[in-house]
C-alpha positions as CSV (number, residue, x, y, z in Angstrom):
1,A,5.9,-1.6,-24.3
2,F,2.2,-2.3,-24.1
3,Y,1.1,1.2,-23.1
4,D,-2.6,1.9,-23.8
5,C,-3.2,-1.4,-25.5
6,D,-6.9,-1.2,-25.0
7,G,-7.7,-4.6,-26.4
8,L,-5.3,-6.6,-24.2
9,K,-7.3,-8.8,-21.8
10,A,-4.8,-11.2,-20.3
11,I,-1.0,-11.2,-19.8
12,V,1.4,-13.8,-18.4
13,I,4.8,-12.4,-17.4
14,P,7.2,-15.4,-17.6
15,S,10.0,-16.2,-15.2
16,T,12.7,-15.1,-17.6
17,V,11.6,-11.5,-17.2
18,T,13.4,-9.8,-14.3
19,T,12.1,-6.2,-14.7
20,I,8.7,-4.9,-15.7
21,G,9.5,-1.5,-17.0
22,A,7.9,1.9,-16.3
23,S,4.4,2.3,-17.7
24,A,4.8,-1.1,-19.5
25,F,1.1,-1.8,-19.3
26,E,-0.3,1.5,-18.1
27,G,-3.8,2.3,-19.4
28,C,-4.6,-1.2,-20.7
29,D,-8.2,-0.6,-20.0
30,A,-9.4,-4.1,-21.0
31,L,-6.8,-6.1,-19.0
32,E,-8.6,-8.5,-16.7
33,T,-6.1,-11.2,-15.9
34,L,-2.5,-10.6,-14.7
35,T,-0.1,-13.5,-13.9
36,I,3.4,-12.6,-12.8
37,K,5.7,-15.6,-12.6
38,N,8.4,-16.2,-10.0
39,G,11.6,-14.7,-11.4
40,V,10.5,-11.1,-11.8
41,A,12.5,-8.9,-9.4
42,K,11.2,-5.4,-10.0
43,I,7.9,-3.8,-10.9
44,S,8.7,-0.3,-12.1
45,A,6.7,3.0,-11.8
46,N,3.3,3.2,-13.3
47,A,3.7,-0.4,-14.6
48,F,0.0,-1.2,-14.4
49,K,-1.4,2.2,-13.5
50,G,-5.0,2.7,-14.5
51,C,-5.7,-1.0,-15.5
52,K,-9.3,-0.7,-14.5
53,L,-10.5,-4.3,-14.8
54,I,-7.8,-6.3,-13.0
55,E,-9.4,-7.8,-9.9
56,K,-6.6,-9.8,-8.3
57,V,-2.8,-9.4,-8.1
58,V,-0.3,-11.9,-6.7
59,I,3.2,-10.6,-6.4
60,P,5.7,-13.6,-6.3
61,D,8.5,-13.9,-3.7
62,S,11.1,-13.1,-6.3
63,V,10.0,-9.5,-6.5
64,K,12.1,-7.1,-4.4
65,S,10.5,-3.8,-5.1
66,I,7.2,-2.3,-6.2
67,A,7.8,1.2,-7.5
68,A,5.7,4.3,-7.3
69,S,2.1,4.2,-8.7
70,A,2.7,0.7,-10.0
71,F,-1.0,-0.2,-9.5
72,E,-2.5,3.2,-8.9
73,G,-6.1,3.6,-10.0
74,C,-6.7,-0.1,-10.6
75,S,-10.3,0.5,-9.6
76,A,-11.6,-3.1,-9.9
77,L,-8.7,-4.6,-7.8
78,T,-10.1,-6.4,-4.8
79,T,-7.3,-8.6,-3.6
80,V,-3.5,-8.2,-3.4
81,K,-1.0,-10.6,-2.1
82,V,2.5,-9.2,-1.7
83,G,5.3,-11.9,-1.7
84,N,7.8,-12.4,1.0
85,G,10.7,-11.0,-1.1
86,V,9.3,-7.5,-1.4
87,E,11.3,-5.0,0.6
88,T,9.9,-1.6,-0.6
89,I,6.5,-0.5,-1.8
90,G,6.7,3.0,-3.4
91,A,4.6,6.1,-3.1
92,N,1.0,5.8,-4.5
93,A,1.6,2.1,-5.4
94,F,-2.0,1.1,-4.7
95,K,-3.5,4.6,-4.4
96,D,-7.1,5.0,-5.3
97,C,-7.7,1.2,-5.7
98,V,-11.3,1.9,-4.6
99,A,-12.5,-1.7,-4.6
100,L,-9.5,-3.1,-2.6
101,K,-10.7,-5.1,0.3
102,N,-7.8,-7.4,1.1
103,I,-4.1,-6.8,1.0
104,T,-1.5,-9.1,2.5
105,L,2.0,-7.7,3.0
106,G,5.0,-10.0,2.9
107,S,7.3,-10.6,5.8
108,K,10.3,-8.6,4.4
109,V,8.6,-5.2,3.6
110,V,10.6,-2.5,5.2
111,S,9.1,0.8,3.9
112,L,5.6,1.8,2.7
113,G,5.8,4.9,0.6
114,N,3.7,8.1,0.8
115,N,0.0,7.6,0.0
116,V,0.7,3.9,-0.6
117,L,-2.9,3.0,0.1
118,G,-4.4,6.4,0.1
119,G,-8.0,6.6,-1.1
120,C,-8.6,2.8,-0.9
121,T,-12.2,3.4,0.2
122,S,-13.2,-0.3,0.5
123,L,-10.3,-1.4,2.8
124,T,-11.5,-2.3,6.3
125,T,-8.5,-4.0,7.9
126,I,-4.7,-3.9,7.5
127,V,-1.9,-5.8,9.2
128,I,1.5,-4.2,9.1
129,P,4.3,-6.8,9.5
130,N,7.1,-6.5,12.0
131,S,9.6,-5.9,9.2
132,V,8.1,-2.4,8.4
133,T,10.1,0.5,10.0
134,E,8.4,3.5,8.4
135,L,4.9,4.4,7.3
136,G,5.0,7.1,4.6
137,D,3.1,10.4,4.7
138,G,-0.6,9.8,4.0
139,A,-0.1,6.1,3.9
140,F,-3.8,5.3,4.6
141,S,-5.3,8.8,4.2
142,G,-8.8,8.7,2.9
143,C,-9.4,5.0,3.6
144,T,-12.8,5.8,4.9
145,K,-13.9,2.3,5.9
146,L,-10.6,1.3,7.6
147,S,-11.5,0.3,11.2
148,S,-8.8,-2.2,12.2
149,I,-5.0,-1.4,12.0
150,T,-2.4,-3.7,13.4
151,L,1.0,-2.1,13.6
152,G,4.1,-4.3,13.7
153,S,6.8,-4.1,16.3
154,G,9.4,-2.7,13.9
155,I,7.7,0.7,13.3
156,K,9.9,3.7,14.1
157,K,8.1,6.5,12.3
158,I,4.5,7.2,11.5
159,G,4.4,9.8,8.7
160,A,2.4,13.0,8.4
161,N,-1.3,12.5,7.5
162,A,-0.8,8.7,7.7
163,Y,-4.3,8.1,9.1
164,R,-6.0,11.4,8.4
165,D,-9.8,11.5,8.2
166,L,-10.4,7.8,9.2
167,D,-13.7,8.2,11.0
168,T,-14.2,4.5,11.3
169,L,-11.0,4.0,13.4
170,T,-12.0,3.6,17.0
171,E,-8.8,2.4,18.7
172,I,-5.0,2.3,17.9
173,V,-2.1,0.9,19.8
174,I,1.2,2.4,18.8
175,P,3.9,-0.1,19.5
176,E,7.0,0.3,21.6
177,G,9.9,1.5,19.5
178,V,8.0,4.3,17.6
179,T,9.9,7.5,18.1
180,E,8.0,9.9,15.8
181,I,4.4,10.6,15.0
182,G,4.0,13.0,12.1
183,E,1.9,16.1,11.9
184,Y,-1.8,15.5,11.2
185,A,-1.2,11.8,11.5
186,F,-4.6,11.1,13.1
187,Y,-6.2,14.4,12.3
188,D,-10.0,14.3,12.1
189,C,-10.3,10.6,13.2
190,D,-13.7,11.4,14.7
191,G,-14.4,7.9,15.9
192,L,-11.1,7.4,17.7
193,K,-11.9,6.6,21.4
194,A,-8.6,5.2,22.7
195,I,-4.9,5.7,21.9
196,V,-1.8,4.4,23.6
197,I,1.4,6.3,23.0
198,P,4.5,4.4,24.2
199,S,7.4,5.9,26.2
200,T,9.7,5.6,23.2
201,V,7.9,8.4,21.3
202,T,9.9,11.6,21.5
203,T,8.2,13.7,18.8
204,I,4.4,14.3,18.2
205,G,3.8,16.5,15.3
206,A,1.5,19.5,15.1
207,S,-2.2,18.6,15.0
208,A,-1.3,14.9,15.2
209,F,-4.6,14.1,17.0
């Protein structure tokens, strides 16, 4: 709808809108201010991809899903608050948001897609809520400053390459209930000094550590 509208600086999505369509605002290079009102239920793939000047995003509780690459490459984005209605966050949703320092995940998120926060090189800490059951492949791969990760009690599977190349990570506690750790999950985490693997784990993938 507004694809590549290079002059667009501010947008308010009203409560009457239920779906923000695929690539709706992709490539709006001048977009600085984004307001999404309570009422929107779905943010589709690539909806705000490459909007390089947005600094803050608040996802209202009405949103149920954030699709693949929705905010990928939003390079000025520093703060994200995900509402308590969101259940799924798709692959690459916040990939390469290189300025992202703070992201708060809502209490109903169940799945985090592949590379969901991959390449977020300013992110230092992340708390995964108890509602999350699966971390996608490469979920935090390349987050080179990530030093603190709190995994919720609902996690069942840690995907391949999930924490690959995180040299700043020194300690990780994998909660009871996890059954599978994917291949290369903690590969090349050169700073990792302590790891606790619970008795519930039945599969540890090739080169996981």
